[in-house]
C-alpha positions as CSV (number, residue, x, y, z in Angstrom):
1,M,27.0,-133.5,15.2
2,E,29.7,-131.5,13.5
3,L,30.0,-130.0,10.1
4,T,32.6,-131.5,7.8
5,D,35.8,-129.3,7.6
6,E,35.0,-128.7,3.9
7,L,31.5,-127.5,4.5
8,Y,32.5,-125.5,7.5
9,N,35.2,-123.7,5.4
10,Q,32.7,-123.0,2.6
11,I,30.3,-121.5,5.1
12,V,33.0,-119.4,6.8
13,S,34.2,-118.2,3.4
14,E,30.8,-116.9,2.5
15,L,30.4,-115.3,6.0
16,E,33.8,-113.6,5.7
17,Q,32.9,-112.2,2.2
18,G,29.6,-110.9,3.6
19,D,31.5,-109.2,6.4
20,L,33.8,-107.5,3.9
21,Y,30.8,-106.1,2.1
22,A,29.2,-105.0,5.4
23,E,32.4,-103.2,6.5
24,A,32.3,-101.4,3.1
25,G,28.7,-100.4,3.7
26,K,27.4,-102.7,0.9
27,Y,24.7,-104.3,3.1
28,N,22.6,-105.7,0.3
29,K,25.6,-107.6,-1.1
30,A,26.5,-108.7,2.4
31,I,23.0,-110.1,3.0
32,K,23.3,-112.1,-0.2
33,K,26.6,-113.6,1.0
34,Y,25.1,-114.3,4.5
35,E,22.0,-116.0,2.8
36,S,24.4,-118.1,0.7
37,A,26.3,-119.1,3.9
38,L,23.0,-120.0,5.7
39,N,21.9,-122.0,2.7
40,L,25.0,-124.2,3.2
41,V,24.1,-125.0,6.8
42,P,22.2,-128.3,7.2
43,L,18.6,-128.2,8.4
44,Q,17.6,-127.4,11.7
45,K,19.8,-124.4,11.0
46,E,19.3,-123.2,14.6
47,N,21.0,-126.3,15.9
48,W,24.4,-125.2,14.4
49,E,26.7,-122.8,16.3
50,I,27.8,-121.1,13.0
51,S,24.1,-120.1,12.4
52,L,24.4,-117.7,15.4
53,H,27.0,-115.7,13.6
54,I,25.2,-115.8,10.3
55,Y,21.8,-114.7,11.7
56,T,23.5,-111.9,13.7
57,A,25.5,-110.6,10.8
58,M,22.4,-110.7,8.6
59,A,20.4,-108.9,11.3
60,D,23.1,-106.2,11.6
61,S,23.0,-105.6,7.8
62,Y,19.2,-105.3,7.7
63,F,19.4,-102.9,10.7
64,N,21.9,-100.7,8.9
65,L,19.5,-100.6,5.9
66,G,16.7,-99.5,8.2
67,N,14.8,-102.8,7.7
68,F,14.0,-103.2,11.3
69,Q,11.5,-106.0,10.9
70,Q,13.9,-108.2,9.0
71,A,16.7,-107.4,11.5
72,N,14.3,-108.3,14.3
73,N,13.4,-111.7,12.6
74,N,17.1,-112.5,12.3
75,Y,18.0,-111.6,15.9
76,E,15.1,-113.8,17.0
77,Q,16.6,-116.7,15.0
78,A,20.0,-116.0,16.5
79,L,18.6,-116.4,20.0
80,K,17.5,-120.0,19.1
81,C,21.0,-121.0,18.2
82,P,23.5,-122.6,20.5
83,D,24.8,-119.9,22.9
84,G,22.3,-117.4,21.5
85,L,20.4,-116.8,24.8
86,G,23.7,-116.0,26.5
87,N,24.9,-113.5,23.8
88,G,24.5,-109.9,25.0
89,Y,25.1,-108.6,21.6
90,V,22.1,-110.5,20.1
91,W,19.9,-109.2,23.0
92,L,21.2,-105.6,22.3
93,G,20.3,-105.8,18.6
94,L,17.0,-107.4,19.4
95,G,16.2,-104.6,21.8
96,E,17.2,-101.9,19.4
97,T,15.0,-103.4,16.6
98,Y,12.0,-103.6,19.0
99,Y,12.7,-99.9,19.9
100,E,12.7,-98.9,16.3
101,L,9.5,-100.9,15.7
102,S,7.9,-99.0,18.6
103,N,7.5,-102.1,20.7
104,I,8.8,-100.5,23.8
105,D,8.0,-103.2,26.4
106,K,9.8,-105.9,24.4
107,A,12.7,-103.4,23.8
108,K,13.1,-102.8,27.5
109,D,13.1,-106.6,28.2
110,A,15.7,-107.3,25.5
111,L,17.9,-104.3,26.4
112,M,17.8,-105.3,30.1
113,S,18.9,-108.8,29.1
114,A,21.9,-107.3,27.2
115,Y,22.7,-105.1,30.2
116,M,22.5,-108.1,32.6
117,L,24.8,-110.2,30.4
118,E,27.4,-107.6,29.4
119,G,27.0,-104.5,31.7
120,K,26.9,-100.9,30.6
121,E,29.9,-101.3,28.3
122,I,27.8,-103.0,25.6
123,F,25.9,-99.7,25.1
124,E,29.1,-97.6,24.7
125,D,29.0,-97.4,20.9
126,E,25.2,-97.3,20.6
127,D,22.8,-94.4,20.4
128,N,22.1,-93.2,24.0
129,K,18.4,-93.6,23.5
130,Y,18.6,-97.3,24.0
131,F,20.4,-97.2,27.3
132,S,18.1,-94.3,28.4
133,L,15.2,-96.7,28.0
134,I,16.4,-99.0,30.8
135,Q,18.5,-96.8,33.1
136,D,15.7,-96.1,35.5
137,Y,15.3,-99.9,36.1
138,I,18.9,-100.6,36.9
């Protein structure tokens, strides 16, 4: 199954507008655009590739707002999308949210998945506390 070009372009347009808000630090406005994009995706949202990008972008915005539970929920949804389980960035975000929610065992598992998929480079722009959590297990 594929989205029609028209629907795909509408979704991407909302997603890109959300990204512009996020880059400007306007995370609440970004989330509204991402929700609008997600609402355009047909049901079983996790069956569509584009949903991976929407859930991840939404999760990043919630993370930047300090709403770690909502960020965590969206990273979890992203994992269910096509290519989600193989996406180191999603595992990284998930691990960071678990860390911030003080669920250290789940944080270690997710951060280790990110490391196994992407290597140490994925941690380069992140707070060192996340890599420190797993470095003894590598």
